[in-house]
C-alpha positions in Angstrom: 16.5 141.4 165.6 16.9 142.6 169.1 19.9 141.3 171.4 19.7 140.5 175.0 22.1 138.4 177.2 23.5 137.2 180.4 26.8 138.4 182.2 28.4 135.9 184.5 31.7 133.9 185.0 30.6 130.3 184.7 27.3 129.8 182.9 27.1 126.0 181.8 24.6 125.5 184.5 22.4 128.4 183.4 18.7 128.0 182.1 18.3 131.6 181.3 18.9 131.3 177.5 16.4 128.5 177.4 13.8 130.7 179.5 14.1 133.9 177.1 14.3 132.0 173.9 10.9 130.3 175.0 9.6 133.7 175.9 10.5 135.2 172.5 8.8 132.2 170.8 5.7 132.5 172.9 5.1 136.1 172.2 6.4 136.1 168.4 9.4 138.4 169.0 12.4 138.5 166.6 15.2 138.5 169.4 18.2 136.6 170.6 19.5 135.9 174.2 23.1 134.7 174.7 25.1 133.7 177.7 28.2 135.9 177.9 30.9 134.2 180.1 33.3 137.0 181.4 36.4 136.9 183.7 36.6 139.8 186.0 38.9 141.8 183.9 36.8 141.6 180.8 33.8 143.1 182.7 34.3 146.8 182.1 34.8 146.2 178.3 31.7 144.1 178.1 29.5 146.7 179.9 30.7 149.2 177.5 30.1 146.7 174.5 26.3 146.4 175.3 26.1 150.1 175.0 27.9 150.4 171.8 26.3 147.4 170.2 22.8 148.6 171.3 21.9 145.6 173.2 18.3 146.0 174.8 19.6 144.7 178.0 21.2 141.8 179.9 20.8 140.0 183.2 23.6 139.7 185.6 24.5 136.7 187.8 27.5 135.4 190.0 29.9 137.0 190.6 29.1 140.4 189.1 25.7 141.5 190.8 27.6 144.2 192.9 30.5 144.8 190.9 28.6 146.0 187.8 27.0 148.9 189.9 29.7 151.6 189.5 29.6 151.4 185.7 25.9 152.2 185.5 24.3 155.6 184.8 21.3 155.1 187.0 20.2 152.4 189.5 16.7 152.0 190.9 16.1 152.7 194.3 15.1 149.2 195.2 18.4 147.9 193.6 20.4 150.4 195.6 18.6 149.2 198.7 19.4 145.6 198.0 22.9 146.5 197.1 22.6 144.4 193.9 21.7 144.5 190.2 20.7 141.6 188.3 19.2 143.5 185.3 20.6 146.2 183.0 18.6 148.1 180.5 20.2 150.0 177.7 18.4 153.1 176.7 19.4 156.2 174.7 23.1 155.2 175.2 22.4 155.0 179.1 22.7 151.8 181.3 20.0 151.5 184.0 20.4 149.1 186.8 17.4 147.2 188.3 16.9 144.2 190.7 14.2 141.4 189.8 15.5 138.7 192.3 13.4 140.3 195.0 10.3 140.0 193.0 11.0 136.6 191.8 11.9 135.1 195.1 8.7 136.3 196.6 6.5 135.2 193.7 8.0 131.7 193.9 7.3 131.5 197.7 3.7 132.7 197.1 3.2 130.0 194.5 4.4 127.3 196.9 2.4 128.6 199.8 5.5 129.3 202.1 4.6 131.8 204.7 6.9 134.5 205.8 5.1 136.5 208.4 5.9 135.9 211.8 8.4 133.1 210.8 12.0 132.5 211.6 14.3 132.0 208.6 17.9 130.7 208.2 19.7 132.1 205.3 22.8 130.3 204.1 25.3 132.7 202.4 25.2 136.4 201.8 26.0 137.1 198.2 24.0 139.1 195.7 20.9 136.8 195.7 21.0 136.6 199.4 20.7 140.3 199.8 17.4 140.3 198.0 16.2 137.4 199.8 16.8 139.1 203.2 15.2 142.3 202.2 12.1 140.6 201.0 11.8 138.5 204.1 12.3 141.8 206.3 9.7 143.6 204.2 7.1 140.8 204.7 6.9 140.5 208.3 9.5 137.8 209.2 10.2 137.7 212.9 13.9 136.5 212.8 16.5 135.9 210.0 19.9 134.1 211.0 22.2 134.9 208.2 25.0 132.0 208.2 28.2 132.8 206.6 32.0 131.6 206.2 33.0 135.5 206.2 31.1 136.2 209.4 33.7 138.6 210.7 34.1 140.4 207.2 30.5 141.2 206.4 29.8 145.0 206.5 26.6 145.3 204.3 24.1 143.4 206.6 20.9 145.5 206.9 20.6 147.4 210.3 17.6 145.3 211.7 17.4 143.9 215.1 15.6 141.0 213.6 18.8 139.9 211.9 21.5 137.8 213.7 24.8 136.6 212.2 26.3 133.2 212.7 29.0 131.1 211.2 28.4 127.5 210.2 29.7 125.9 213.3 27.3 127.7 215.6 24.0 126.6 214.1 23.7 122.9 215.1 20.9 123.5 217.6 19.2 126.4 215.8 15.5 125.8 214.8 12.9 127.6 212.9 10.4 127.7 209.9 12.4 128.2 206.7 16.0 127.4 205.6 17.2 128.9 202.5 20.5 128.1 200.5 21.9 130.9 198.6 25.2 129.5 198.2 26.7 127.7 195.0 27.1 124.4 197.2 25.1 121.7 195.2 25.3 123.4 191.7 26.0 121.7 188.3 28.6 121.0 187.6 31.5 121.6 190.1 29.6 121.5 193.4 27.1 118.8 192.7 26.3 116.3 195.5 27.4 118.9 198.3 25.0 120.5 200.8 26.1 123.7 202.7 24.7 122.0 205.8 23.9 118.5 207.1 20.6 116.9 207.6 21.0 117.5 211.3 20.8 121.2 210.8 18.0 120.9 208.1 15.5 118.8 210.2 14.8 121.6 212.5 13.0 123.6 209.9 9.6 123.0 208.2 10.4 124.0 204.6 13.7 124.3 202.6 14.3 126.7 199.6 17.4 126.3 197.3 18.0 129.0 194.9 19.9 126.5 192.8 17.9 125.1 189.9 20.4 122.8 188.0 20.2 120.2 189.3 16.5 120.7 190.3 17.0 118.5 193.2 20.1 119.4 195.0 21.7 117.3 197.7 20.4 120.1 200.2 16.8 119.6 198.9 17.2 115.6 198.9 18.3 115.9 202.5 15.3 118.2 203.3 12.8 115.9 201.5 14.2 112.8 203.5 13.6 114.8 206.6 9.9 115.6 205.7 10.5 119.3 204.7 8.4 121.1 202.0 10.9 121.9 199.3 11.3 124.4 196.4 14.0 125.0 194.1 15.0 128.1 192.4 13.8 127.5 188.8 10.5 129.4 189.3 12.4 132.3 190.8 14.5 132.3 187.8 11.6 132.3 185.6 9.8 135.1 187.5 12.8 137.4 187.8 13.5 136.7 184.1 10.2 137.7 182.7 10.2 140.9 185.2 13.5 141.8 183.6 11.7 141.6 180.1 8.9 143.8 181.5 11.7 146.3 182.3 13.4 146.0 179.0 10.2 146.0 176.9 8.2 148.4 179.0 5.2 146.4 179.1 3.5 144.0 181.5 3.1 140.3 181.0 0.7 137.9 182.7 1.9 135.5 185.2 0.2 132.7 183.2 3.0 133.1 180.6 5.6 132.4 183.4 3.8 129.3 184.2 3.9 128.4 180.6 7.5 129.0 180.2 8.2 126.9 183.2 6.2 124.1 181.9 7.8 124.1 178.6 11.5 124.2 180.1 10.7 121.3 182.4 8.8 119.0 180.1 
């Protein structure tokens, strides 16, 4: 039996175990995937543990996508550029870091027909997932990105690109654009449910809203966006796409996108 898992601090909201268990069932693989909740002072031992116990790989989520990086033997150029790792592969006693959030986000947008080229996007928050989102937007022809953060004065790792501007939440009331993306945990089950990072007065200035949160599948942010007439999309498809891309890295073989759709249908039925 082969072993996989997810490193994170609070994982009661996560669908990852369900996604990967469904994946194993569909391809007929004898494997297990477990959620591994860690406090910050347990991270180093856990990383060494997956090496010693010969895990095939683990995913990484909040708040460890950046803090795992110094522990890894090699990191892909894409993950280095993003500045975050969400996938660790164990091979021949070494740990390799990659990022599949970039791929997952882009594949999700494409499946919903949400355009990026020549658009203006507002990104709420700038944690590990937001870094992949911002680089995907930059690489795919976005005109302008407004990054909104409570830590406006403390952010030092924003890409050096003239299309990016940085604002605090009290500066965005009159900003309009095409796409607004929530990358914060506000609205997530169980502790932040029923909360939106921004009010409907901000949301209604856009034509599409994406929330990287997937539990609940309709957050308060997306509920407000729907009432304002926006096209909406939650983060569950992104989670499936990035998860199966991680499996491609771990198992060193490709899978058809139709498998992702089959997994999505099973976990939402």
